[in-house]
DSSP file (Angstrom, degrees, kcal/mol; ACC not computed):
  #  RESIDUE AA STRUCTURE BP1 BP2  ACC     N-H-->O    O-->H-N    N-H-->O    O-->H-N    TCO  KAPPA ALPHA  PHI   PSI    X-CA   Y-CA   Z-CA
    1    1 A M              0   0    0      0, 0.0   121,-0.2     0, 0.0     2,-0.1   0.000 360.0 360.0 360.0 168.3  -45.7  -28.1  -31.6
    2    2 A I        +     0   0    0    119,-0.8   122,-0.1     1,-0.1     3,-0.1  -0.432 360.0 171.3 -78.5 148.7  -47.7  -30.9  -30.2
    3    3 A C        +     0   0    0    121,-0.3     2,-0.3    -2,-0.1     3,-0.3   0.536  61.2  61.1-130.6 -22.5  -50.2  -32.8  -32.2
    4    4 A E  S    S+     0   0    0    120,-0.3    -1,-0.1     1,-0.2     3,-0.1  -0.774 100.2  18.8-108.0 154.8  -51.2  -35.7  -30.0
    5    5 A Y  S    S+     0   0    0     -2,-0.3     2,-0.4     1,-0.2    -1,-0.2   0.954  88.4 134.0  57.5  51.0  -52.8  -35.8  -26.6
    6    6 A R        +     0   0    0     -3,-0.3     2,-0.3    30,-0.2    -1,-0.2  -0.936  22.1 157.7-129.3 157.6  -54.1  -32.3  -26.7
    7    7 A G  E     -A   16   0A   0      9,-1.8     9,-3.3    -2,-0.4     2,-0.4  -0.866  36.0-101.6-157.7-171.4  -57.4  -30.8  -25.8
    8    8 A L  E     -A   15   0A   0     -2,-0.3     2,-0.8     7,-0.2     7,-0.2  -0.985  16.5-169.0-131.3 120.8  -59.2  -27.6  -24.8
    9    9 A D  E  >> -A   14   0A   0      5,-3.3     5,-2.0    -2,-0.4     4,-1.1  -0.892   5.7-173.6-110.7 108.0  -60.2  -26.7  -21.3
   10   10 A A  T  45S+     0   0    0     -2,-0.8    -1,-0.1     1,-0.2     5,-0.1   0.715  78.4  61.0 -72.9 -21.0  -62.5  -23.7  -21.8
   11   11 A N  T  45S+     0   0    0      1,-0.2    -1,-0.2    -3,-0.1    -2,-0.0   0.932 117.7  27.9 -69.5 -43.3  -62.8  -23.0  -18.1
   12   12 A K  T  45S-     0   0    0     -3,-0.2    -2,-0.2     2,-0.1    -1,-0.2   0.448 107.3-122.2 -97.6  -1.5  -59.1  -22.4  -17.5
   13   13 A R  T  <5 +     0   0    0     -4,-1.1     2,-0.5     1,-0.2    -3,-0.2   0.890  58.8 151.4  62.9  42.8  -58.5  -21.2  -21.1
   14   14 A V  E   < -A    9   0A   0     -5,-2.0    -5,-3.3    23,-0.1     2,-0.5  -0.926  27.3-171.3-107.6 124.7  -55.9  -23.9  -21.8
   15   15 A N  E     +A    8   0A   0     -2,-0.5     2,-0.6    -7,-0.2    -7,-0.2  -0.983  65.9   6.2-115.9 118.0  -55.3  -25.2  -25.3
   16   16 A G  E    S-A    7   0A   0     -9,-3.3    21,-1.8    -2,-0.5    -9,-1.8  -0.891 113.0  -2.7 122.2-104.8  -53.1  -28.2  -25.5
   17   17 A R  E     -B   36   0B   0     -2,-0.6     2,-0.3    19,-0.3    19,-0.2  -0.915  50.1-149.7-131.3 154.9  -51.8  -29.9  -22.3
   18   18 A K  E     -B   35   0B   0     17,-3.0    17,-2.2    -2,-0.3     2,-0.4  -0.904  13.6-142.9-119.6 151.8  -52.1  -29.4  -18.6
   19   19 A R  E     -B   34   0B   0     -2,-0.3     2,-0.4    15,-0.2    15,-0.2  -0.920   7.3-159.8-117.6 142.3  -49.5  -30.3  -16.0
   20   20 A Q  E     -B   33   0B   0     13,-2.9    13,-2.1    -2,-0.4     2,-0.3  -0.977   9.6-165.5-122.0 134.9  -50.1  -31.6  -12.6
   21   21 A F  E     -B   32   0B   0     -2,-0.4     2,-0.5    11,-0.2    11,-0.2  -0.876  17.0-162.3-118.8 146.4  -47.6  -31.4   -9.7
   22   22 A V  E     +B   31   0B   0      9,-2.2     8,-3.3    -2,-0.3     9,-1.4  -0.987  28.7 172.4-123.1 119.8  -47.2  -33.0   -6.4
   23   23 A V  E     -B   29   0B   0     -2,-0.5     6,-0.2     6,-0.2     2,-0.1  -0.799  28.1-120.4-122.9 163.7  -44.7  -31.0   -4.3
   24   24 A D    >   -     0   0    0      4,-1.4     3,-1.2    -2,-0.3    -1,-0.1  -0.215  49.5 -80.4 -88.3-173.2  -43.6  -31.1   -0.7
   25   25 A T  T 3  S+     0   0    0      1,-0.3    -1,-0.0     2,-0.1    -2,-0.0   0.716 130.3  51.8 -65.8 -22.6  -43.9  -28.3    1.8
   26   26 A Q  T 3  S-     0   0    0      2,-0.1    -1,-0.3    82,-0.0    -3,-0.0   0.532 120.2-103.4 -93.0  -5.0  -40.8  -26.5    0.4
   27   27 A G    <   +     0   0    0     -3,-1.2     2,-0.2     1,-0.3    -2,-0.1   0.466  69.1 148.6 100.4   2.6  -42.0  -26.6   -3.3
   28   28 A R        -     0   0    0      1,-0.1    -4,-1.4   113,-0.0     2,-0.4  -0.529  50.8-115.9 -73.9 138.0  -39.8  -29.5   -4.4
   29   29 A L  E     +B   23   0B   0     -2,-0.2    -6,-0.2    -6,-0.2     3,-0.1  -0.562  40.4 165.3 -79.3 127.7  -41.3  -31.6   -7.2
   30   30 A W  E     +     0   0B   0     -8,-3.3     2,-0.4     1,-0.4    -7,-0.2   0.822  68.6   8.5-100.6 -54.7  -42.0  -35.1   -6.3
   31   31 A V  E     -B   22   0B   0     -9,-1.4    -9,-2.2     2,-0.0    -1,-0.4  -0.986  62.9-173.5-134.4 138.1  -44.3  -36.3   -9.0
   32   32 A A  E     -B   21   0B   0     -2,-0.4     2,-0.4   -11,-0.2   -11,-0.2  -0.977   0.9-173.8-129.6 149.8  -45.4  -34.6  -12.2
   33   33 A D  E     -B   20   0B   0    -13,-2.1   -13,-2.9    -2,-0.4     2,-0.4  -0.998   8.4-158.9-139.6 142.2  -47.9  -35.7  -14.9
   34   34 A V  E     +B   19   0B   0     -2,-0.4     2,-0.3   -15,-0.2   -15,-0.2  -0.975  24.3 154.7-118.0 132.5  -48.8  -34.2  -18.2
   35   35 A H  E     -B   18   0B   0    -17,-2.2   -17,-3.0    -2,-0.4   -28,-0.1  -0.943  48.7 -68.6-150.5 170.2  -52.2  -34.9  -19.9
   36   36 A A  E >   -B   17   0B   0     -2,-0.3     3,-1.5   -19,-0.2   -19,-0.3  -0.267  43.6-123.8 -62.1 147.7  -54.5  -33.4  -22.4
   37   37 A A  T 3  S+     0   0    0    -21,-1.8   -20,-0.1     1,-0.3    -1,-0.1   0.637 103.6  66.7 -76.6 -15.2  -56.2  -30.3  -21.3
   38   38 A N  T 3  S+     0   0    0    -22,-0.3     2,-0.3   -29,-0.1    -1,-0.3   0.454  81.4  94.8 -85.8  -1.0  -59.7  -31.5  -21.8
   39   39 A Q  S <  S-     0   0    0     -3,-1.5     2,-0.1     1,-0.1    -4,-0.1  -0.701  82.8-114.4 -89.1 144.0  -59.4  -34.1  -18.9
   40   40 A A     >  -     0   0    0     -2,-0.3     4,-1.5     1,-0.1     5,-0.1  -0.425  20.3-123.9 -79.0 153.2  -60.6  -33.0  -15.5
   41   41 A E  H  > S+     0   0    0      2,-0.2     4,-1.3     1,-0.2     5,-0.1   0.897 101.0  54.6 -60.5 -47.5  -57.9  -32.7  -12.7
   42   42 A G  H >4 S+     0   0    0     26,-0.5     3,-0.7     1,-0.2     4,-0.5   0.953 112.4  38.5 -62.2 -56.9  -59.4  -35.0  -10.2
   43   43 A P  H >4 S+     0   0    0      0, 0.0     3,-0.9     0, 0.0     4,-0.3   0.875 116.1  53.9 -60.7 -35.9  -59.7  -38.2  -12.2
   44   44 A A  H >< S+     0   0    0     -4,-1.5     3,-0.5     1,-0.2    -2,-0.2   0.738 101.8  59.3 -71.9 -19.4  -56.4  -37.5  -14.0
   45   45 A A  T XX S+     0   0    0     -4,-1.3     3,-1.3    -3,-0.7     4,-0.5   0.592  81.1  85.1 -88.6  -5.8  -54.5  -37.2  -10.7
   46   46 A I  H X> S+     0   0    0     -3,-0.9     3,-1.2    -4,-0.5     4,-0.5   0.842  82.6  59.9 -56.4 -36.2  -55.4  -40.7   -9.6
   47   47 A V  H <> S+     0   0    0     -3,-0.5     4,-0.7    -4,-0.3    -1,-0.3   0.719  96.9  63.0 -69.2 -17.6  -52.4  -42.1  -11.6
   48   48 A L  H <> S+     0   0    0     -3,-1.3     4,-2.4     1,-0.2    -1,-0.2   0.689  85.1  75.4 -78.4 -15.9  -50.2  -39.9   -9.4
   49   49 A I  H <X S+     0   0    0     -3,-1.2     4,-2.8    -4,-0.5     5,-0.2   0.939  93.2  49.6 -58.4 -49.7  -51.2  -41.7   -6.2
   50   50 A G  H  X S+     0   0    0     -4,-0.5     4,-1.8     1,-0.2    -1,-0.2   0.897 112.4  48.3 -61.8 -42.4  -49.1  -44.8   -6.9
   51   51 A D  H  X S+     0   0    0     -4,-0.7     4,-1.7     2,-0.2    -1,-0.2   0.906 111.7  49.1 -64.6 -38.4  -46.0  -42.7   -7.7
   52   52 A V  H  X S+     0   0    0     -4,-2.4     4,-3.4     1,-0.2     5,-0.5   0.925 112.1  48.3 -66.6 -42.5  -46.3  -40.6   -4.6
   53   53 A L  H  X S+     0   0    0     -4,-2.8     4,-1.4     1,-0.2    -1,-0.2   0.827 108.4  54.8 -65.0 -31.0  -46.8  -43.7   -2.4
   54   54 A W  H  < S+     0   0    0     -4,-1.8    -1,-0.2    -5,-0.2    -2,-0.2   0.868 117.5  34.7 -71.1 -34.5  -43.8  -45.3   -4.0
   55   55 A R  H  < S+     0   0    0     -4,-1.7    -2,-0.2    -5,-0.1    -3,-0.2   0.873 128.3  33.4 -87.4 -39.8  -41.6  -42.2   -3.1
   56   56 A A  H >< S-     0   0    0     -4,-3.4     3,-1.6    -5,-0.2    -3,-0.2   0.804  82.1-178.6 -92.7 -26.8  -43.1  -41.2    0.3
   57   57 A G  G ><  -     0   0    0     -4,-1.4     3,-0.7    -5,-0.5    -1,-0.2  -0.437  66.8 -16.5  70.6-136.0  -44.1  -44.5    1.6
   58   58 A E  G 3  S+     0   0    0      1,-0.2    -1,-0.3    -2,-0.1    -2,-0.1   0.481 121.3  81.5 -86.9  -1.7  -45.8  -44.4    5.0
   59   59 A R  G <   +     0   0    0     -3,-1.6     2,-0.5    -6,-0.1    -1,-0.2   0.750  68.4  93.5 -71.4 -22.9  -44.6  -40.9    5.8
   60   60 A L    <   +     0   0    0     -3,-0.7     3,-0.1     1,-0.2    -4,-0.0  -0.583  38.9 150.7 -77.1 124.0  -47.4  -39.3    3.7
   61   61 A K        +     0   0    0     -2,-0.5    22,-2.0     1,-0.3     2,-0.4   0.661  59.6  28.2-120.4 -31.9  -50.3  -38.5    5.9
   62   62 A K  E     -c   83   0C   0     20,-0.2     2,-0.4    22,-0.0    -1,-0.3  -0.993  55.4-164.4-141.1 138.3  -52.1  -35.5    4.4
   63   63 A V  E     -c   84   0C   0     20,-2.7    22,-2.6    -2,-0.4     2,-0.3  -0.987  11.4-151.5-124.4 133.2  -52.5  -34.1    0.9
   64   64 A Y  E     +c   85   0C   0     -2,-0.4     2,-0.3    20,-0.2    22,-0.2  -0.783  26.9 151.9 -97.0 144.2  -53.7  -30.6    0.2
   65   65 A G  E     -c   86   0C   0     20,-1.7    22,-3.0    -2,-0.3     2,-0.1  -0.959  38.6-102.1-159.3 173.0  -55.5  -29.7   -3.0
   66   66 A D    >   -     0   0    0     -2,-0.3     3,-1.5    20,-0.2     4,-0.2  -0.196  54.2 -78.2 -93.7-170.2  -58.1  -27.3   -4.5
   67   67 A Q  G >  S+     0   0    0      1,-0.3     3,-1.3     2,-0.2     4,-0.2   0.774 122.6  66.3 -63.0 -28.6  -61.8  -27.8   -5.2
   68   68 A S  G 3  S+     0   0    0      1,-0.3   -26,-0.5     2,-0.1     3,-0.3   0.734 103.8  47.0 -71.1 -19.3  -61.1  -29.8   -8.4
   69   69 A Y  G < >S+     0   0    0     -3,-1.5     5,-0.9     1,-0.2    -1,-0.3   0.376  85.7  93.9-100.3   5.3  -59.5  -32.6   -6.5
   70   70 A N  T < 5S+     0   0    0     -3,-1.3    -1,-0.2    -4,-0.2    -2,-0.1   0.633  84.4  42.1 -75.6 -12.6  -62.1  -32.9   -3.8
   71   71 A G  T  >5S+     0   0    0     -3,-0.3     4,-1.6    -4,-0.2     5,-0.2   0.774 123.7   7.1-100.7 -94.8  -64.3  -35.7   -5.4
   72   72 A V  H  >5S+     0   0    0      1,-0.2     4,-2.0     2,-0.2     5,-0.1   0.878 129.6  52.2 -63.0 -41.4  -62.7  -38.7   -7.1
   73   73 A F  H  >5S+     0   0    0     -5,-0.2     4,-2.0     1,-0.2    -1,-0.2   0.900 108.9  49.8 -64.8 -42.4  -59.2  -38.0   -6.1
   74   74 A A  H  ><S+     0   0    0     -5,-0.9     4,-1.8     2,-0.2    -1,-0.2   0.808 110.4  49.9 -64.7 -32.6  -60.1  -37.6   -2.4
   75   75 A K  H  X S+     0   0    0     -4,-1.6     4,-0.9     2,-0.2    -1,-0.2   0.866 109.0  52.1 -76.3 -35.4  -62.0  -40.9   -2.3
   76   76 A A  H  X S+     0   0    0     -4,-2.0     4,-0.5     1,-0.2     3,-0.4   0.898 110.0  50.3 -64.5 -41.2  -59.0  -42.6   -4.0
   77   77 A L  H ><>S+     0   0    0     -4,-2.0     3,-1.8     1,-0.2     5,-1.7   0.916 104.3  58.9 -62.5 -42.6  -56.7  -41.1   -1.2
   78   78 A A  H ><5S+     0   0    0     -4,-1.8     3,-1.1     1,-0.3    -1,-0.2   0.762  95.4  62.4 -61.8 -24.5  -59.1  -42.4    1.4
   79   79 A D  H 3<5S+     0   0    0     -4,-0.9    -1,-0.3    -3,-0.4    -2,-0.2   0.766 106.4  45.0 -71.5 -22.3  -58.6  -45.9    0.2
   80   80 A W  T <<5S-     0   0    0     -3,-1.8    -1,-0.2    -4,-0.5    -2,-0.2   0.254 120.3-109.0-101.6  11.2  -55.0  -45.6    1.1
   81   81 A D  T < 5S+     0   0    0     -3,-1.1     2,-0.5     1,-0.3    -3,-0.2   0.856  74.0 137.9  62.0  41.5  -55.8  -44.0    4.6
   82   82 A I      < -     0   0    0     -5,-1.7    -1,-0.3    -8,-0.1     2,-0.2  -0.978  50.2-132.3-112.3 128.2  -54.5  -40.6    3.4
   83   83 A T  E     -c   62   0C   0    -22,-2.0   -20,-2.7    -2,-0.5     2,-0.5  -0.533  13.5-151.2 -77.8 139.8  -56.5  -37.5    4.4
   84   84 A F  E     -c   63   0C   0     -2,-0.2     2,-0.5   -22,-0.2   -20,-0.2  -0.952  10.7-168.3-111.8 130.5  -57.3  -34.9    1.8
   85   85 A E  E     -c   64   0C   0    -22,-2.6   -20,-1.7    -2,-0.5     2,-0.7  -0.977  20.5-130.1-119.2 129.5  -57.8  -31.3    2.9
   86   86 A K  E     -c   65   0C   0     -2,-0.5     2,-1.1   -22,-0.2   -20,-0.2  -0.670  17.0-151.3 -74.8 111.7  -59.2  -28.7    0.6
   87   87 A A        +     0   0    0    -22,-3.0     2,-0.3    -2,-0.7   -20,-0.2  -0.742  43.9 127.9 -88.8 103.0  -56.9  -25.7    0.7
   88   88 A S        -     0   0    0     -2,-1.1     3,-0.1   -22,-0.1    12,-0.1  -0.960  59.5 -89.7-148.1 164.9  -59.2  -22.7    0.0
   89   89 A R        -     0   0    0     -2,-0.3     2,-0.1     1,-0.1    10,-0.1  -0.270  55.2 -84.3 -74.1 164.8  -60.0  -19.4    1.5
   90   90 A A    >   -     0   0    0      1,-0.1     3,-1.3     4,-0.0    -1,-0.1  -0.381  32.6-125.3 -67.8 146.5  -62.7  -18.9    4.0
   91   91 A E  T 3  S+     0   0    0      1,-0.2    -1,-0.1    -3,-0.1    -2,-0.1   0.770 107.3  59.3 -62.8 -25.6  -66.2  -18.5    2.7
   92   92 A S  T 3  S+     0   0    0      2,-0.1    -1,-0.2     0, 0.0     2,-0.2   0.602  87.4  92.9 -82.3 -11.6  -66.7  -15.3    4.5
   93   93 A T    <   -     0   0    0     -3,-1.3     2,-0.3     2,-0.0     4,-0.1  -0.502  59.8-154.8 -83.4 150.9  -63.7  -13.5    2.8
   94   94 A R        +     0   0    0     -2,-0.2    -2,-0.1     2,-0.1    -4,-0.0  -0.905  51.8   8.8-120.8 151.3  -64.2  -11.4   -0.3
   95   95 A G  S    S-     0   0    0     -2,-0.3     2,-0.5     2,-0.0    -2,-0.0  -0.302 109.1 -16.2  81.2-164.4  -61.7  -10.5   -3.0
   96   96 A F        +     0   0    0     -2,-0.0    -2,-0.1     2,-0.0     0, 0.0  -0.670  60.8 168.6 -84.3 124.9  -58.2  -11.9   -3.4
   97   97 A V        -     0   0    0     -2,-0.5     2,-0.3    -4,-0.1    -8,-0.1  -0.973  32.2-128.8-133.5 116.6  -56.8  -13.7   -0.4
   98   98 A P        -     0   0    0      0, 0.0     2,-0.5     0, 0.0   -10,-0.1  -0.518  17.9-144.1 -69.1 129.2  -53.6  -15.8   -0.8
   99   99 A V     >  -     0   0    0     -2,-0.3     4,-1.7     1,-0.1     3,-0.1  -0.844   5.8-143.9 -96.7 126.1  -53.9  -19.3    0.6
  100  100 A A  H  > S+     0   0    0     -2,-0.5     4,-0.9     1,-0.2    -1,-0.1   0.848  95.0  47.9 -64.5 -40.7  -50.8  -20.5    2.2
  101  101 A K  H  > S+     0   0    0      1,-0.2     4,-0.6     2,-0.2     3,-0.5   0.909 114.8  45.8 -67.4 -42.7  -51.0  -24.2    1.1
  102  102 A R  H  > S+     0   0    0      1,-0.2     4,-2.2     2,-0.2     3,-0.2   0.745 100.8  67.4 -74.4 -24.8  -51.8  -23.4   -2.5
  103  103 A W  H  X S+     0   0    0     -4,-1.7     4,-2.1     1,-0.2    -1,-0.2   0.826  92.7  62.1 -64.8 -30.9  -49.1  -20.7   -2.7
  104  104 A V  H  X S+     0   0    0     -4,-0.9     4,-1.5    -3,-0.5    -1,-0.2   0.929 107.6  41.2 -63.0 -43.9  -46.4  -23.5   -2.4
  105  105 A V  H  X S+     0   0    0     -4,-0.6     4,-2.5    -3,-0.2    -2,-0.2   0.892 112.3  54.7 -73.8 -39.0  -47.5  -25.2   -5.6
  106  106 A E  H  X S+     0   0    0     -4,-2.2     4,-2.4     1,-0.2    -1,-0.2   0.879 107.3  52.1 -56.2 -37.2  -48.0  -21.8   -7.5
  107  107 A R  H  X S+     0   0    0     -4,-2.1     4,-1.8     2,-0.2    -1,-0.2   0.895 107.9  49.9 -68.0 -38.6  -44.4  -20.9   -6.6
  108  108 A T  H  X S+     0   0    0     -4,-1.5     4,-1.8     2,-0.2    -2,-0.2   0.939 110.8  51.0 -64.4 -45.7  -43.1  -24.3   -8.0
  109  109 A I  H  X S+     0   0    0     -4,-2.5     4,-0.7     1,-0.2    -2,-0.2   0.931 110.0  50.7 -53.4 -48.3  -45.1  -23.5  -11.2
  110  110 A A  H  < S+     0   0    0     -4,-2.4     3,-0.5     1,-0.2    -1,-0.2   0.825 105.1  55.1 -59.6 -35.2  -43.5  -20.1  -11.3
  111  111 A W  H >< S+     0   0    0     -4,-1.8     3,-1.3     1,-0.2    -1,-0.2   0.880 104.6  54.2 -65.7 -40.1  -40.0  -21.5  -11.0
  112  112 A T  H >< S+     0   0    0     -4,-1.8     3,-1.2     1,-0.3    -1,-0.2   0.630  91.5  75.1 -75.8 -10.7  -40.6  -23.8  -14.0
  113  113 A N  T 3< S+     0   0    0     -4,-0.7    -1,-0.3    -3,-0.5    -2,-0.2   0.543  80.9  72.2 -75.4  -5.1  -41.5  -20.7  -16.2
  114  114 A F  T <  S+     0   0    0     -3,-1.3     2,-0.5    -4,-0.1    -1,-0.2   0.581  82.7  83.4 -82.0  -6.8  -37.9  -19.8  -16.3
  115  115 A F  S X> S-     0   0    0     -3,-1.2     4,-1.6     1,-0.1     3,-0.9  -0.862  70.6-148.4-108.3 130.3  -37.2  -22.7  -18.6
  116  116 A R  H 3> S+     0   0    0     -2,-0.5     4,-0.8     1,-0.3    -1,-0.1   0.854  95.2  52.4 -63.0 -39.8  -37.8  -22.1  -22.3
  117  117 A R  H 34>S+     0   0    0      1,-0.2     5,-0.7     2,-0.2     6,-0.3   0.687 111.8  47.6 -73.9 -19.8  -38.8  -25.8  -23.2
  118  118 A I  H <45S+     0   0    0     -3,-0.9    -1,-0.2    -6,-0.2    -2,-0.2   0.798  96.2  69.5 -96.5 -28.4  -41.4  -25.9  -20.4
  119  119 A V  H  <5S+     0   0    0     -4,-1.6     2,-0.3    -7,-0.1    -2,-0.2   0.868 109.0  29.0 -57.0 -41.3  -43.1  -22.6  -21.1
  120  120 A K  T  <5S-     0   0    0     -4,-0.8     2,-1.7  -119,-0.0     3,-0.3  -0.747  94.4-100.9-115.2 164.7  -44.7  -23.9  -24.3
  121  121 A D  T   5 +     0   0    0     -2,-0.3  -119,-0.8     1,-0.2    -3,-0.1  -0.653  61.0 144.6 -88.0  81.8  -45.7  -27.4  -25.4
  122  122 A Y      < +     0   0    0     -2,-1.7    -1,-0.2    -5,-0.7     2,-0.1   0.757  41.7  95.0 -88.4 -21.7  -42.6  -28.2  -27.6
  123  123 A E        -     0   0    0     -6,-0.3     6,-0.0    -3,-0.3  -121,-0.0  -0.411  60.9-153.8 -77.0 139.1  -42.5  -31.9  -26.7
  124  124 A Y  S    S+     0   0    0     -2,-0.1  -120,-0.3  -122,-0.1     2,-0.3   0.858  76.9  48.6 -81.6 -38.4  -44.1  -34.4  -28.9
  125  125 A T  S  > S-     0   0    0      1,-0.1     4,-1.5  -123,-0.1     5,-0.1  -0.703  76.8-128.2-105.7 158.1  -44.7  -37.1  -26.3
  126  126 A L  H  > S+     0   0    0     -2,-0.3     4,-2.1     2,-0.2     5,-0.2   0.874 107.4  53.0 -65.2 -39.7  -46.2  -36.9  -22.8
  127  127 A S  H  > S+     0   0    0      1,-0.2     4,-2.2     2,-0.2    -1,-0.2   0.866 107.3  49.6 -71.9 -36.0  -43.3  -38.6  -21.1
  128  128 A S  H  > S+     0   0    0      2,-0.2     4,-1.8     1,-0.2    -1,-0.2   0.888 110.4  53.6 -71.5 -33.3  -40.6  -36.3  -22.6
  129  129 A S  H  X S+     0   0    0     -4,-1.5     4,-1.0     2,-0.2    -2,-0.2   0.918 112.2  44.4 -59.7 -45.5  -42.8  -33.3  -21.4
  130  130 A A  H  X S+     0   0    0     -4,-2.1     4,-1.7     1,-0.2     3,-0.3   0.889 110.5  53.2 -69.3 -38.7  -42.9  -34.7  -17.9
  131  131 A N  H  X S+     0   0    0     -4,-2.2     4,-2.3     1,-0.3    -1,-0.2   0.803 102.2  58.6 -69.4 -31.6  -39.2  -35.5  -17.9
  132  132 A W  H  X S+     0   0    0     -4,-1.8     4,-2.0     2,-0.2    -1,-0.3   0.821 103.9  54.0 -66.2 -30.4  -38.4  -31.9  -18.8
  133  133 A L  H  X S+     0   0    0     -4,-1.0     4,-2.1    -3,-0.3    -2,-0.2   0.926 108.6  48.3 -66.6 -43.7  -40.2  -30.9  -15.6
  134  134 A Y  H  X S+     0   0    0     -4,-1.7     4,-2.7     2,-0.2    -2,-0.2   0.901 110.5  50.6 -60.6 -44.0  -38.0  -33.2  -13.6
  135  135 A L  H  X S+     0   0    0     -4,-2.3     4,-2.0     1,-0.2    -1,-0.2   0.922 110.3  49.8 -63.1 -40.5  -34.8  -31.9  -15.2
  136  136 A A  H  X S+     0   0    0     -4,-2.0     4,-2.2     1,-0.2    -1,-0.2   0.890 110.0  50.1 -66.3 -36.9  -35.8  -28.3  -14.5
  137  137 A N  H  X S+     0   0    0     -4,-2.1     4,-2.7     2,-0.2    -1,-0.2   0.909 108.7  53.7 -67.7 -39.2  -36.5  -29.2  -10.9
  138  138 A I  H  X S+     0   0    0     -4,-2.7     4,-1.7     1,-0.2    -2,-0.2   0.891 109.6  47.5 -58.5 -39.4  -33.1  -30.9  -10.7
  139  139 A Q  H  X S+     0   0    0     -4,-2.0     4,-1.7     2,-0.2    -1,-0.2   0.888 110.1  53.0 -72.3 -38.0  -31.4  -27.8  -11.9
  140  140 A L  H  X S+     0   0    0     -4,-2.2     4,-0.9     1,-0.2    -2,-0.2   0.920 111.4  45.9 -55.4 -47.9  -33.4  -25.7   -9.5
  141  141 A M  H  < S+     0   0    0     -4,-2.7     4,-0.3     1,-0.2    -1,-0.2   0.804 109.5  53.9 -71.2 -30.0  -32.3  -27.8   -6.6
  142  142 A L  H >< S+     0   0    0     -4,-1.7     3,-0.8     1,-0.2    -1,-0.2   0.841 105.2  55.0 -68.1 -34.6  -28.7  -27.9   -7.7
  143  143 A Q  H 3< S+     0   0    0     -4,-1.7    -1,-0.2     1,-0.2    -2,-0.2   0.770 105.0  53.5 -64.1 -28.3  -28.6  -24.2   -7.8
  144  144 A R  T 3<        0   0    0     -4,-0.9    -1,-0.2     1,-0.2    -2,-0.2   0.516 360.0 360.0 -88.8  -6.9  -29.9  -24.0   -4.1
  145  145 A I    <         0   0    0     -3,-0.8    -1,-0.2    -4,-0.3    -2,-0.1   0.484 360.0 360.0 -78.5 360.0  -27.1  -26.3   -2.9
């Protein structure tokens, strides 16, 4: 089990590490990052911007995210002339309503739960944990060919 770079996020009830994904509209993984669970999502996602811009280039125009990415991350995207849109349900609705834009990322996370080494934090380093996410995505895409 992991002993470094771990934390506790009491809000989401995560002990250990959290994963952040940047996926396209089909749910294919572009960039993944793993960090301690006690770090906030918005400031921790700023390191993903450089990797996304390197892969997408000028094609990237809009990024969807939830409420936790609305502050610091949205301002960092605005520096690169990329619009950020908060994907959330309407304020007037009550109860559970699936949001189409967030469902794509949730589906990608569900796909990775089929891999034993990703379900729990077995990896000692952050880079090997992120690389196992990439390997799982490669296997998923090869199965779809």
